[in-house]
PDB file of N, CA, C and O in Angstrom:
ATOM      1  N   MET A   1      71.127  98.640 105.899  1.00  0.00           N
ATOM      2  CA  MET A   1      70.575  97.582 106.824  1.00  0.00           C
ATOM      3  C   MET A   1      70.449  97.912 107.593  1.00  0.00           C
ATOM      4  O   MET A   1      71.209  98.841 107.867  1.00  0.00           O
ATOM      5  N   HIS A   2      69.582  97.574 108.499  1.00  0.00           N
ATOM      6  CA  HIS A   2      69.079  97.650 109.597  1.00  0.00           C
ATOM      7  C   HIS A   2      69.870  96.662 109.797  1.00  0.00           C
ATOM      8  O   HIS A   2      70.287  95.934 108.897  1.00  0.00           O
ATOM      9  N   ALA A   3      70.352  96.469 111.902  1.00  0.00           N
ATOM     10  CA  ALA A   3      70.717  95.537 112.364  1.00  0.00           C
ATOM     11  C   ALA A   3      69.667  93.776 112.746  1.00  0.00           C
ATOM     12  O   ALA A   3      68.940  93.427 113.675  1.00  0.00           O
ATOM     13  N   GLY A   4      70.031  93.259 111.754  1.00  0.00           N
ATOM     14  CA  GLY A   4      69.458  91.300 111.856  1.00  0.00           C
ATOM     15  C   GLY A   4      68.230  91.690 110.843  1.00  0.00           C
ATOM     16  O   GLY A   4      67.025  91.441 110.881  1.00  0.00           O
ATOM     17  N   SER A   5      68.957  92.321 110.034  1.00  0.00           N
ATOM     18  CA  SER A   5      67.589  92.108 108.451  1.00  0.00           C
ATOM     19  C   SER A   5      68.942  91.381 107.281  1.00  0.00           C
ATOM     20  O   SER A   5      70.153  91.273 107.088  1.00  0.00           O
ATOM     21  N   SER A   6      67.882  91.121 106.890  1.00  0.00           N
ATOM     22  CA  SER A   6      69.207  89.993 106.216  1.00  0.00           C
ATOM     23  C   SER A   6      69.383  91.198 104.903  1.00  0.00           C
ATOM     24  O   SER A   6      68.594  92.107 104.644  1.00  0.00           O
ATOM     25  N   PRO A   7      71.123  90.750 103.960  1.00  0.00           N
ATOM     26  CA  PRO A   7      71.626  90.969 103.073  1.00  0.00           C
ATOM     27  C   PRO A   7      70.009  91.585 101.934  1.00  0.00           C
ATOM     28  O   PRO A   7      68.839  91.334 102.222  1.00  0.00           O
ATOM     29  N   PRO A   8      70.430  92.304 100.830  1.00  0.00           N
ATOM     30  CA  PRO A   8      69.209  92.945 100.563  1.00  0.00           C
ATOM     31  C   PRO A   8      69.434  91.287  99.224  1.00  0.00           C
ATOM     32  O   PRO A   8      69.403  91.548  98.021  1.00  0.00           O
ATOM     33  N   SER A   9      69.509  90.716  99.398  1.00  0.00           N
ATOM     34  CA  SER A   9      69.932  89.612  97.633  1.00  0.00           C
ATOM     35  C   SER A   9      68.765  88.502  98.493  1.00  0.00           C
ATOM     36  O   SER A   9      67.753  88.153  97.886  1.00  0.00           O
ATOM     37  N   GLY A  10      68.957  88.132  99.570  1.00  0.00           N
ATOM     38  CA  GLY A  10      68.066  87.062 100.736  1.00  0.00           C
ATOM     39  C   GLY A  10      68.706  86.386 100.782  1.00  0.00           C
ATOM     40  O   GLY A  10      68.195  85.321 101.126  1.00  0.00           O
ATOM     41  N   GLY A  11      70.131  86.316 100.544  1.00  0.00           N
ATOM     42  CA  GLY A  11      71.131  84.726 100.507  1.00  0.00           C
ATOM     43  C   GLY A  11      71.739  85.304 101.066  1.00  0.00           C
ATOM     44  O   GLY A  11      71.740  86.463 101.481  1.00  0.00           O
ATOM     45  N   SER A  12      72.588  84.138 101.141  1.00  0.00           N
ATOM     46  CA  SER A  12      73.467  83.861 102.539  1.00  0.00           C
ATOM     47  C   SER A  12      75.021  84.517 102.026  1.00  0.00           C
ATOM     48  O   SER A  12      75.332  84.965 100.922  1.00  0.00           O
ATOM     49  N   LEU A  13      75.752  84.395 103.146  1.00  0.00           N
ATOM     50  CA  LEU A  13      76.602  85.021 102.291  1.00  0.00           C
ATOM     51  C   LEU A  13      78.044  83.783 102.310  1.00  0.00           C
ATOM     52  O   LEU A  13      78.447  83.151 103.286  1.00  0.00           O
ATOM     53  N   ARG A  14      78.608  83.747 100.789  1.00  0.00           N
ATOM     54  CA  ARG A  14      79.330  83.073 100.682  1.00  0.00           C
ATOM     55  C   ARG A  14      80.838  83.322 100.466  1.00  0.00           C
ATOM     56  O   ARG A  14      81.296  84.160  99.689  1.00  0.00           O
ATOM     57  N   LEU A  15      81.486  82.567 101.179  1.00  0.00           N
ATOM     58  CA  LEU A  15      83.235  83.126 101.160  1.00  0.00           C
ATOM     59  C   LEU A  15      83.909  82.356 100.577  1.00  0.00           C
ATOM     60  O   LEU A  15      84.947  82.685 100.004  1.00  0.00           O
ATOM     61  N   GLU A  16      83.307  80.830 100.621  1.00  0.00           N
ATOM     62  CA  GLU A  16      84.214  80.219  99.658  1.00  0.00           C
ATOM     63  C   GLU A  16      84.085  80.590  97.419  1.00  0.00           C
ATOM     64  O   GLU A  16      83.027  80.591  96.789  1.00  0.00           O
ATOM     65  N   PRO A  17      85.155  80.777  96.962  1.00  0.00           N
ATOM     66  CA  PRO A  17      85.368  81.849  95.555  1.00  0.00           C
ATOM     67  C   PRO A  17      84.743  79.588  95.422  1.00  0.00           C
ATOM     68  O   PRO A  17      84.761  78.547  96.080  1.00  0.00           O
ATOM     69  N   PRO A  18      84.333  80.129  94.138  1.00  0.00           N
ATOM     70  CA  PRO A  18      83.245  79.058  93.027  1.00  0.00           C
ATOM     71  C   PRO A  18      84.687  77.789  92.502  1.00  0.00           C
ATOM     72  O   PRO A  18      85.826  78.256  92.507  1.00  0.00           O
ATOM     73  N   GLY A  19      84.568  76.804  92.233  1.00  0.00           N
ATOM     74  CA  GLY A  19      85.469  77.129  91.111  1.00  0.00           C
ATOM     75  C   GLY A  19      86.656  76.121  91.421  1.00  0.00           C
ATOM     76  O   GLY A  19      87.304  75.555  90.541  1.00  0.00           O
ATOM     77  N   PHE A  20      86.860  75.968  92.809  1.00  0.00           N
ATOM     78  CA  PHE A  20      88.341  75.482  93.535  1.00  0.00           C
ATOM     79  C   PHE A  20      88.234  74.069  93.821  1.00  0.00           C
ATOM     80  O   PHE A  20      89.250  73.386  93.950  1.00  0.00           O
ATOM     81  N   ALA A  21      86.734  73.443  93.961  1.00  0.00           N
ATOM     82  CA  ALA A  21      86.762  72.243  95.099  1.00  0.00           C
ATOM     83  C   ALA A  21      87.341  71.147  94.402  1.00  0.00           C
ATOM     84  O   ALA A  21      87.807  70.173  94.994  1.00  0.00           O
ATOM     85  N   ASP A  22      87.323  71.304  92.824  1.00  0.00           N
ATOM     86  CA  ASP A  22      87.978  70.357  92.503  1.00  0.00           C
ATOM     87  C   ASP A  22      89.372  70.521  91.791  1.00  0.00           C
ATOM     88  O   ASP A  22      89.708  69.851  90.815  1.00  0.00           O
ATOM     89  N   VAL A  23      90.009  71.319  92.286  1.00  0.00           N
ATOM     90  CA  VAL A  23      91.897  71.896  91.910  1.00  0.00           C
ATOM     91  C   VAL A  23      92.571  70.693  92.776  1.00  0.00           C
ATOM     92  O   VAL A  23      92.291  70.671  93.974  1.00  0.00           O
ATOM     93  N   SER A  24      93.395  69.741  92.285  1.00  0.00           N
ATOM     94  CA  SER A  24      94.042  69.519  93.600  1.00  0.00           C
ATOM     95  C   SER A  24      95.093  70.457  94.455  1.00  0.00           C
ATOM     96  O   SER A  24      95.711  71.489  94.193  1.00  0.00           O
ATOM     97  N   ASP A  25      94.982  69.507  95.725  1.00  0.00           N
ATOM     98  CA  ASP A  25      96.041  70.182  96.851  1.00  0.00           C
ATOM     99  C   ASP A  25      97.315  70.964  96.468  1.00  0.00           C
ATOM    100  O   ASP A  25      97.659  72.050  96.935  1.00  0.00           O
ATOM    101  N   ALA A  26      97.972  70.212  95.518  1.00  0.00           N
ATOM    102  CA  ALA A  26      99.424  70.255  95.004  1.00  0.00           C
ATOM    103  C   ALA A  26      98.748  72.152  93.528  1.00  0.00           C
ATOM    104  O   ALA A  26      98.840  73.376  93.619  1.00  0.00           O
ATOM    105  N   VAL A  27      98.415  71.579  92.915  1.00  0.00           N
ATOM    106  CA  VAL A  27      97.690  72.890  91.935  1.00  0.00           C
ATOM    107  C   VAL A  27      97.411  74.049  93.095  1.00  0.00           C
ATOM    108  O   VAL A  27      97.654  75.236  92.879  1.00  0.00           O
ATOM    109  N   LEU A  28      97.078  73.745  93.872  1.00  0.00           N
ATOM    110  CA  LEU A  28      96.329  74.936  94.404  1.00  0.00           C
ATOM    111  C   LEU A  28      97.251  75.417  95.282  1.00  0.00           C
ATOM    112  O   LEU A  28      97.571  76.600  95.165  1.00  0.00           O
ATOM    113  N   LEU A  29      97.885  74.572  96.375  1.00  0.00           N
ATOM    114  CA  LEU A  29      99.722  74.806  96.583  1.00  0.00           C
ATOM    115  C   LEU A  29     100.556  75.895  96.240  1.00  0.00           C
ATOM    116  O   LEU A  29     100.823  76.816  97.012  1.00  0.00           O
ATOM    117  N   ALA A  30     101.067  75.759  94.794  1.00  0.00           N
ATOM    118  CA  ALA A  30     101.691  76.382  94.058  1.00  0.00           C
ATOM    119  C   ALA A  30     100.737  77.080  93.115  1.00  0.00           C
ATOM    120  O   ALA A  30     101.337  77.421  92.096  1.00  0.00           O
ATOM    121  N   ASP A  31      99.358  77.435  93.103  1.00  0.00           N
ATOM    122  CA  ASP A  31      98.850  78.619  92.410  1.00  0.00           C
ATOM    123  C   ASP A  31      99.222  79.343  93.618  1.00  0.00           C
ATOM    124  O   ASP A  31     100.268  79.993  93.613  1.00  0.00           O
ATOM    125  N   ALA A  32      98.522  79.304  94.596  1.00  0.00           N
ATOM    126  CA  ALA A  32      99.108  80.365  96.043  1.00  0.00           C
ATOM    127  C   ALA A  32     100.694  80.684  96.509  1.00  0.00           C
ATOM    128  O   ALA A  32     100.682  81.785  97.060  1.00  0.00           O
ATOM    129  N   GLY A  33     101.611  80.307  96.496  1.00  0.00           N
ATOM    130  CA  GLY A  33     102.921  80.352  96.122  1.00  0.00           C
ATOM    131  C   GLY A  33     103.256  81.354  95.120  1.00  0.00           C
ATOM    132  O   GLY A  33     103.870  82.386  95.393  1.00  0.00           O
ATOM    133  N   SER A  34     102.681  80.914  93.488  1.00  0.00           N
ATOM    134  CA  SER A  34     102.933  81.687  92.453  1.00  0.00           C
ATOM    135  C   SER A  34     102.485  83.340  92.625  1.00  0.00           C
ATOM    136  O   SER A  34     103.098  84.391  92.439  1.00  0.00           O
ATOM    137  N   ILE A  35     101.482  83.102  92.952  1.00  0.00           N
ATOM    138  CA  ILE A  35     100.526  84.656  93.067  1.00  0.00           C
ATOM    139  C   ILE A  35     101.358  85.573  94.461  1.00  0.00           C
ATOM    140  O   ILE A  35     101.422  86.800  94.536  1.00  0.00           O
ATOM    141  N   GLU A  36     101.875  84.679  95.368  1.00  0.00           N
ATOM    142  CA  GLU A  36     102.835  85.095  97.009  1.00  0.00           C
ATOM    143  C   GLU A  36     104.179  86.686  96.276  1.00  0.00           C
ATOM    144  O   GLU A  36     104.541  87.830  96.553  1.00  0.00           O
ATOM    145  N   ARG A  37     104.468  85.177  94.887  1.00  0.00           N
ATOM    146  CA  ARG A  37     105.199  85.649  94.194  1.00  0.00           C
ATOM    147  C   ARG A  37     105.397  87.105  92.955  1.00  0.00           C
ATOM    148  O   ARG A  37     106.226  87.640  92.218  1.00  0.00           O
ATOM    149  N   GLU A  38     104.158  87.185  93.355  1.00  0.00           N
ATOM    150  CA  GLU A  38     103.741  87.757  92.268  1.00  0.00           C
ATOM    151  C   GLU A  38     103.685  89.430  92.993  1.00  0.00           C
ATOM    152  O   GLU A  38     103.930  90.566  92.588  1.00  0.00           O
ATOM    153  N   ARG A  39     103.078  88.620  94.660  1.00  0.00           N
ATOM    154  CA  ARG A  39     102.498  90.042  95.626  1.00  0.00           C
ATOM    155  C   ARG A  39     103.953  90.813  95.479  1.00  0.00           C
ATOM    156  O   ARG A  39     103.994  92.023  95.699  1.00  0.00           O
ATOM    157  N   ARG A  40     104.799  90.299  95.212  1.00  0.00           N
ATOM    158  CA  ARG A  40     106.280  90.506  96.700  1.00  0.00           C
ATOM    159  C   ARG A  40     106.183  91.053  95.049  1.00  0.00           C
ATOM    160  O   ARG A  40     105.107  91.617  94.855  1.00  0.00           O
ATOM    161  N   ILE A  41     106.742  91.024  94.279  1.00  0.00           N
ATOM    162  CA  ILE A  41     107.260  92.009  93.293  1.00  0.00           C
ATOM    163  C   ILE A  41     106.604  92.604  92.910  1.00  0.00           C
ATOM    164  O   ILE A  41     107.163  93.617  92.489  1.00  0.00           O
ATOM    165  N   CYS A  42     104.867  92.619  92.664  1.00  0.00           N
ATOM    166  CA  CYS A  42     104.601  93.920  92.775  1.00  0.00           C
ATOM    167  C   CYS A  42     103.819  95.287  93.902  1.00  0.00           C
ATOM    168  O   CYS A  42     103.046  96.221  93.688  1.00  0.00           O
ATOM    169  N   GLU A  43     104.681  94.634  95.375  1.00  0.00           N
ATOM    170  CA  GLU A  43     104.974  95.353  96.347  1.00  0.00           C
ATOM    171  C   GLU A  43     106.082  96.436  95.694  1.00  0.00           C
ATOM    172  O   GLU A  43     105.810  97.586  95.348  1.00  0.00           O
ATOM    173  N   GLY A  44     107.653  95.659  95.594  1.00  0.00           N
ATOM    174  CA  GLY A  44     108.961  96.233  95.291  1.00  0.00           C
ATOM    175  C   GLY A  44     108.510  97.014  94.503  1.00  0.00           C
ATOM    176  O   GLY A  44     108.424  98.149  94.971  1.00  0.00           O
ATOM    177  N   VAL A  45     107.983  96.848  92.905  1.00  0.00           N
ATOM    178  CA  VAL A  45     107.346  97.632  91.805  1.00  0.00           C
ATOM    179  C   VAL A  45     106.842  99.225  92.863  1.00  0.00           C
ATOM    180  O   VAL A  45     107.266 100.369  92.703  1.00  0.00           O
ATOM    181  N   LEU A  46     105.844  98.734  93.887  1.00  0.00           N
ATOM    182  CA  LEU A  46     104.970 100.137  94.422  1.00  0.00           C
ATOM    183  C   LEU A  46     106.248 100.963  95.572  1.00  0.00           C
ATOM    184  O   LEU A  46     106.559 102.091  95.954  1.00  0.00           O
ATOM    185  N   ILE A  47     106.596  99.749  95.728  1.00  0.00           N
ATOM    186  CA  ILE A  47     108.319 100.307  97.058  1.00  0.00           C
ATOM    187  C   ILE A  47     109.344 101.774  96.288  1.00  0.00           C
ATOM    188  O   ILE A  47     109.806 102.777  96.832  1.00  0.00           O
ATOM    189  N   ALA A  48     109.398 101.287  94.786  1.00  0.00           N
ATOM    190  CA  ALA A  48     110.090 101.966  93.828  1.00  0.00           C
ATOM    191  C   ALA A  48     108.889 103.039  93.552  1.00  0.00           C
ATOM    192  O   ALA A  48     108.514 103.521  94.621  1.00  0.00           O
ATOM    193  N   ARG A  49     108.411 103.383  92.791  1.00  0.00           N
ATOM    194  CA  ARG A  49     107.642 104.103  92.755  1.00  0.00           C
ATOM    195  C   ARG A  49     107.128 105.049  93.791  1.00  0.00           C
ATOM    196  O   ARG A  49     106.567 106.117  93.546  1.00  0.00           O
ATOM    197  N   LEU A  50     107.359 104.581  94.901  1.00  0.00           N
ATOM    198  CA  LEU A  50     106.748 105.509  96.095  1.00  0.00           C
ATOM    199  C   LEU A  50     107.605 106.435  96.284  1.00  0.00           C
ATOM    200  O   LEU A  50     107.231 107.565  96.599  1.00  0.00           O
ATOM    201  N   VAL A  51     108.832 106.141  96.134  1.00  0.00           N
ATOM    202  CA  VAL A  51     110.532 106.288  97.015  1.00  0.00           C
ATOM    203  C   VAL A  51     110.208 107.513  95.912  1.00  0.00           C
ATOM    204  O   VAL A  51     109.701 108.493  96.457  1.00  0.00           O
ATOM    205  N   GLU A  52     110.424 107.653  94.334  1.00  0.00           N
ATOM    206  CA  GLU A  52     110.422 109.012  93.462  1.00  0.00           C
ATOM    207  C   GLU A  52     108.798 109.558  93.887  1.00  0.00           C
ATOM    208  O   GLU A  52     108.475 110.479  93.136  1.00  0.00           O
ATOM    209  N   ILE A  53     108.314 109.404  94.339  1.00  0.00           N
ATOM    210  CA  ILE A  53     106.796 110.169  94.968  1.00  0.00           C
ATOM    211  C   ILE A  53     107.076 110.661  95.826  1.00  0.00           C
ATOM    212  O   ILE A  53     106.726 111.832  95.973  1.00  0.00           O
ATOM    213  N   GLU A  54     107.781 110.056  96.731  1.00  0.00           N
ATOM    214  CA  GLU A  54     108.547 110.639  97.988  1.00  0.00           C
ATOM    215  C   GLU A  54     109.706 111.462  97.778  1.00  0.00           C
ATOM    216  O   GLU A  54     109.340 112.634  97.688  1.00  0.00           O
ATOM    217  N   ARG A  55     110.655 111.369  97.690  1.00  0.00           N
ATOM    218  CA  ARG A  55     111.797 112.394  96.640  1.00  0.00           C
ATOM    219  C   ARG A  55     110.679 113.063  95.971  1.00  0.00           C
ATOM    220  O   ARG A  55     109.800 112.883  96.815  1.00  0.00           O
ATOM    221  N   ARG A  56     110.269 113.543  95.269  1.00  0.00           N
ATOM    222  CA  ARG A  56     109.713 114.736  94.483  1.00  0.00           C
ATOM    223  C   ARG A  56     109.001 115.240  95.411  1.00  0.00           C
ATOM    224  O   ARG A  56     108.926 116.467  95.351  1.00  0.00           O
ATOM    225  N   ARG A  57     108.178 114.514  96.659  1.00  0.00           N
ATOM    226  CA  ARG A  57     106.891 115.281  97.205  1.00  0.00           C
ATOM    227  C   ARG A  57     105.923 115.032  96.671  1.00  0.00           C
ATOM    228  O   ARG A  57     104.982 115.436  97.354  1.00  0.00           O
ATOM    229  N   LEU A  58     105.431 114.313  95.299  1.00  0.00           N
ATOM    230  CA  LEU A  58     103.904 115.393  94.267  1.00  0.00           C
ATOM    231  C   LEU A  58     103.289 114.794  95.406  1.00  0.00           C
ATOM    232  O   LEU A  58     104.072 113.844  95.385  1.00  0.00           O
ATOM    233  N   TYR A  59     102.248 114.422  96.797  1.00  0.00           N
ATOM    234  CA  TYR A  59     101.216 114.381  96.838  1.00  0.00           C
ATOM    235  C   TYR A  59     101.318 115.566  97.775  1.00  0.00           C
ATOM    236  O   TYR A  59     100.250 115.960  98.243  1.00  0.00           O
ATOM    237  N   THR A  60     101.956 115.930  97.976  1.00  0.00           N
ATOM    238  CA  THR A  60     101.816 118.132  98.259  1.00  0.00           C
ATOM    239  C   THR A  60     101.398 118.467  97.323  1.00  0.00           C
ATOM    240  O   THR A  60     100.939 119.586  97.553  1.00  0.00           O
ATOM    241  N   ALA A  61     101.179 118.123  95.962  1.00  0.00           N
ATOM    242  CA  ALA A  61     100.454 118.721  94.874  1.00  0.00           C
ATOM    243  C   ALA A  61      98.715 118.795  95.629  1.00  0.00           C
ATOM    244  O   ALA A  61      98.081 119.845  95.528  1.00  0.00           O
ATOM    245  N   ASN A  62      98.214 117.784  96.227  1.00  0.00           N
ATOM    246  CA  ASN A  62      97.026 117.844  96.484  1.00  0.00           C
ATOM    247  C   ASN A  62      96.632 118.352  98.126  1.00  0.00           C
ATOM    248  O   ASN A  62      95.562 118.321  98.734  1.00  0.00           O
ATOM    249  N   GLY A  63      97.971 118.811  98.516  1.00  0.00           N
ATOM    250  CA  GLY A  63      97.872 118.886  99.240  1.00  0.00           C
ATOM    251  C   GLY A  63      98.107 117.806 100.549  1.00  0.00           C
ATOM    252  O   GLY A  63      98.038 118.445 101.599  1.00  0.00           O
ATOM    253  N   TRP A  64      98.300 116.719 100.727  1.00  0.00           N
ATOM    254  CA  TRP A  64      98.757 116.016 101.711  1.00  0.00           C
ATOM    255  C   TRP A  64      99.988 116.314 102.389  1.00  0.00           C
ATOM    256  O   TRP A  64     100.589 117.109 101.666  1.00  0.00           O
ATOM    257  N   ARG A  65     100.489 116.131 103.158  1.00  0.00           N
ATOM    258  CA  ARG A  65     101.637 116.357 103.877  1.00  0.00           C
ATOM    259  C   ARG A  65     102.110 115.154 104.000  1.00  0.00           C
ATOM    260  O   ARG A  65     102.917 115.376 104.903  1.00  0.00           O
ATOM    261  N   CYS A  66     102.196 114.258 103.815  1.00  0.00           N
ATOM    262  CA  CYS A  66     102.721 113.400 104.576  1.00  0.00           C
ATOM    263  C   CYS A  66     102.628 111.824 102.937  1.00  0.00           C
ATOM    264  O   CYS A  66     101.856 112.013 101.997  1.00  0.00           O
ATOM    265  N   LEU A  67     103.227 110.950 102.976  1.00  0.00           N
ATOM    266  CA  LEU A  67     103.258 109.728 101.894  1.00  0.00           C
ATOM    267  C   LEU A  67     102.350 109.030 102.418  1.00  0.00           C
ATOM    268  O   LEU A  67     101.350 108.530 101.904  1.00  0.00           O
ATOM    269  N   ALA A  68     102.859 109.000 103.833  1.00  0.00           N
ATOM    270  CA  ALA A  68     101.606 108.380 104.660  1.00  0.00           C
ATOM    271  C   ALA A  68      99.994 108.698 104.471  1.00  0.00           C
ATOM    272  O   ALA A  68      99.160 107.836 104.192  1.00  0.00           O
ATOM    273  N   GLY A  69      99.796 109.701 104.617  1.00  0.00           N
ATOM    274  CA  GLY A  69      98.675 110.442 104.855  1.00  0.00           C
ATOM    275  C   GLY A  69      97.968 110.623 103.516  1.00  0.00           C
ATOM    276  O   GLY A  69      96.746 110.742 103.433  1.00  0.00           O
ATOM    277  N   TRP A  70      98.858 110.640 102.395  1.00  0.00           N
ATOM    278  CA  TRP A  70      98.534 110.177 100.887  1.00  0.00           C
ATOM    279  C   TRP A  70      97.313 108.951 100.593  1.00  0.00           C
ATOM    280  O   TRP A  70      96.159 108.981 100.164  1.00  0.00           O
ATOM    281  N   GLY A  71      98.664 107.401 101.290  1.00  0.00           N
ATOM    282  CA  GLY A  71      98.372 106.571 101.037  1.00  0.00           C
ATOM    283  C   GLY A  71      96.909 105.808 101.464  1.00  0.00           C
ATOM    284  O   GLY A  71      96.115 105.048 100.910  1.00  0.00           O
ATOM    285  N   ARG A  72      97.025 106.406 102.648  1.00  0.00           N
ATOM    286  CA  ARG A  72      95.568 106.597 103.452  1.00  0.00           C
ATOM    287  C   ARG A  72      94.146 107.318 102.846  1.00  0.00           C
ATOM    288  O   ARG A  72      92.957 107.077 103.055  1.00  0.00           O
ATOM    289  N   GLY A  73      94.980 108.508 101.835  1.00  0.00           N
ATOM    290  CA  GLY A  73      93.829 109.321 101.814  1.00  0.00           C
ATOM    291  C   GLY A  73      92.927 108.635 100.466  1.00  0.00           C
ATOM    292  O   GLY A  73      91.776 108.202 100.535  1.00  0.00           O
ATOM    293  N   VAL A  74      93.855 108.678  99.177  1.00  0.00           N
ATOM    294  CA  VAL A  74      94.032 107.899  98.088  1.00  0.00           C
ATOM    295  C   VAL A  74      93.516 106.548  97.593  1.00  0.00           C
ATOM    296  O   VAL A  74      92.615 106.178  96.841  1.00  0.00           O
ATOM    297  N   HIS A  75      94.170 106.149  98.102  1.00  0.00           N
ATOM    298  CA  HIS A  75      94.991 104.148  97.853  1.00  0.00           C
ATOM    299  C   HIS A  75      94.700 103.187  99.086  1.00  0.00           C
ATOM    300  O   HIS A  75      95.133 102.034  99.080  1.00  0.00           O
ATOM    301  N   ARG A  76      93.506 103.998 100.781  1.00  0.00           N
ATOM    302  CA  ARG A  76      92.880 103.348 101.592  1.00  0.00           C
ATOM    303  C   ARG A  76      93.213 102.573 102.222  1.00  0.00           C
ATOM    304  O   ARG A  76      92.477 101.707 102.695  1.00  0.00           O
ATOM    305  N   TRP A  77      94.759 102.698 102.454  1.00  0.00           N
ATOM    306  CA  TRP A  77      95.482 102.119 102.685  1.00  0.00           C
ATOM    307  C   TRP A  77      95.222 102.613 104.184  1.00  0.00           C
ATOM    308  O   TRP A  77      94.948 103.681 104.732  1.00  0.00           O
ATOM    309  N   SER A  78      95.613 100.332 104.838  1.00  0.00           N
ATOM    310  CA  SER A  78      95.293 101.031 107.089  1.00  0.00           C
ATOM    311  C   SER A  78      96.028 101.862 107.240  1.00  0.00           C
ATOM    312  O   SER A  78      96.472 102.615 106.373  1.00  0.00           O
ATOM    313  N   ASP A  79      96.286 101.846 108.474  1.00  0.00           N
ATOM    314  CA  ASP A  79      96.891 102.910 109.473  1.00  0.00           C
ATOM    315  C   ASP A  79      98.257 102.056 109.267  1.00  0.00           C
ATOM    316  O   ASP A  79      99.322 102.577 108.933  1.00  0.00           O
ATOM    317  N   VAL A  80      98.035 100.373 109.566  1.00  0.00           N
ATOM    318  CA  VAL A  80      99.907  99.795 109.597  1.00  0.00           C
ATOM    319  C   VAL A  80     100.171 100.267 108.030  1.00  0.00           C
ATOM    320  O   VAL A  80     101.095 100.989 107.655  1.00  0.00           O
ATOM    321  N   GLU A  81      99.441  99.857 107.453  1.00  0.00           N
ATOM    322  CA  GLU A  81      99.847  99.663 105.992  1.00  0.00           C
ATOM    323  C   GLU A  81     101.362 101.206 105.277  1.00  0.00           C
ATOM    324  O   GLU A  81     102.516 101.299 104.858  1.00  0.00           O
ATOM    325  N   ALA A  82      99.798 102.255 105.708  1.00  0.00           N
ATOM    326  CA  ALA A  82     100.904 103.554 105.730  1.00  0.00           C
ATOM    327  C   ALA A  82     102.253 103.276 106.133  1.00  0.00           C
ATOM    328  O   ALA A  82     103.285 103.117 105.480  1.00  0.00           O
ATOM    329  N   ARG A  83     101.948 103.250 107.630  1.00  0.00           N
ATOM    330  CA  ARG A  83     103.614 103.168 107.707  1.00  0.00           C
ATOM    331  C   ARG A  83     104.799 102.314 107.408  1.00  0.00           C
ATOM    332  O   ARG A  83     105.997 102.566 107.281  1.00  0.00           O
ATOM    333  N   ALA A  84     104.039 101.148 107.331  1.00  0.00           N
ATOM    334  CA  ALA A  84     104.846 100.065 106.904  1.00  0.00           C
ATOM    335  C   ALA A  84     105.237 101.302 105.120  1.00  0.00           C
ATOM    336  O   ALA A  84     105.724 102.152 104.375  1.00  0.00           O
ATOM    337  N   ARG A  85     104.698 100.593 105.447  1.00  0.00           N
ATOM    338  CA  ARG A  85     105.268 101.816 103.489  1.00  0.00           C
ATOM    339  C   ARG A  85     106.018 103.351 103.010  1.00  0.00           C
ATOM    340  O   ARG A  85     106.720 103.700 102.061  1.00  0.00           O
ATOM    341  N   ARG A  86     105.378 104.108 104.372  1.00  0.00           N
ATOM    342  CA  ARG A  86     106.182 104.890 104.475  1.00  0.00           C
ATOM    343  C   ARG A  86     107.442 104.455 105.075  1.00  0.00           C
ATOM    344  O   ARG A  86     108.295 104.855 104.283  1.00  0.00           O
ATOM    345  N   ASN A  87     107.983 103.902 105.964  1.00  0.00           N
ATOM    346  CA  ASN A  87     108.706 103.599 106.942  1.00  0.00           C
ATOM    347  C   ASN A  87     109.715 102.766 105.659  1.00  0.00           C
ATOM    348  O   ASN A  87     110.923 103.005 105.633  1.00  0.00           O
ATOM    349  N   LEU A  88     109.154 101.899 104.747  1.00  0.00           N
ATOM    350  CA  LEU A  88     110.365 101.246 104.213  1.00  0.00           C
ATOM    351  C   LEU A  88     110.729 102.573 102.784  1.00  0.00           C
ATOM    352  O   LEU A  88     111.839 102.589 102.250  1.00  0.00           O
ATOM    353  N   THR A  89     109.978 103.239 102.503  1.00  0.00           N
ATOM    354  CA  THR A  89     110.697 104.318 101.683  1.00  0.00           C
ATOM    355  C   THR A  89     111.162 104.842 101.940  1.00  0.00           C
ATOM    356  O   THR A  89     112.019 104.924 101.060  1.00  0.00           O
ATOM    357  N   HIS A  90     111.456 105.682 102.882  1.00  0.00           N
ATOM    358  CA  HIS A  90     112.398 106.468 103.673  1.00  0.00           C
ATOM    359  C   HIS A  90     114.047 105.105 104.286  1.00  0.00           C
ATOM    360  O   HIS A  90     115.207 105.250 104.671  1.00  0.00           O
ATOM    361  N   LEU A  91     113.535 104.472 104.140  1.00  0.00           N
ATOM    362  CA  LEU A  91     114.625 103.062 104.440  1.00  0.00           C
ATOM    363  C   LEU A  91     115.275 102.801 102.901  1.00  0.00           C
ATOM    364  O   LEU A  91     116.470 102.523 102.993  1.00  0.00           O
ATOM    365  N   VAL A  92     114.858 102.820 101.731  1.00  0.00           N
ATOM    366  CA  VAL A  92     115.234 102.990 100.537  1.00  0.00           C
ATOM    367  C   VAL A  92     115.911 104.287 100.110  1.00  0.00           C
ATOM    368  O   VAL A  92     116.883 104.140  99.370  1.00  0.00           O
ATOM    369  N   ILE A  93     115.704 105.042 100.314  1.00  0.00           N
ATOM    370  CA  ILE A  93     116.323 106.427 100.353  1.00  0.00           C
ATOM    371  C   ILE A  93     117.638 106.665 101.255  1.00  0.00           C
ATOM    372  O   ILE A  93     118.559 107.279 100.717  1.00  0.00           O
ATOM    373  N   GLU A  94     117.790 106.249 102.520  1.00  0.00           N
ATOM    374  CA  GLU A  94     118.261 106.582 103.634  1.00  0.00           C
ATOM    375  C   GLU A  94     119.231 105.870 103.132  1.00  0.00           C
ATOM    376  O   GLU A  94     120.246 106.559 103.032  1.00  0.00           O
ATOM    377  N   CYS A  95     119.445 104.241 102.586  1.00  0.00           N
ATOM    378  CA  CYS A  95     119.983 102.996 102.026  1.00  0.00           C
ATOM    379  C   CYS A  95     119.869 103.087 101.295  1.00  0.00           C
ATOM    380  O   CYS A  95     118.686 103.299 101.029  1.00  0.00           O
ATOM    381  N   PRO A  96     120.707 103.061 100.238  1.00  0.00           N
ATOM    382  CA  PRO A  96     119.940 102.821  98.788  1.00  0.00           C
ATOM    383  C   PRO A  96     120.559 101.608  97.993  1.00  0.00           C
ATOM    384  O   PRO A  96     120.104 101.294  96.893  1.00  0.00           O
TER     385      PRO A  96
END
């Protein structure tokens, strides 16, 4: 797409997900809290797996030199995510 041209659909970009306009404030806030708790649980499970991946250095089998590089290359983590997850993984290993 060239600068200044519209999206292929010709429509405008809609950022608001459909279907939430009729949800009450209390329900929406409660749902967001529940989703955040689930995200934190998933992040904990991910770190537990990353600890074992780091211990076994599984990423080296595919040519990656470090956990952060593997995460950036394979899972498209941002530099900040890669450093944070690598550092947290190393912290868990060093201070179980």
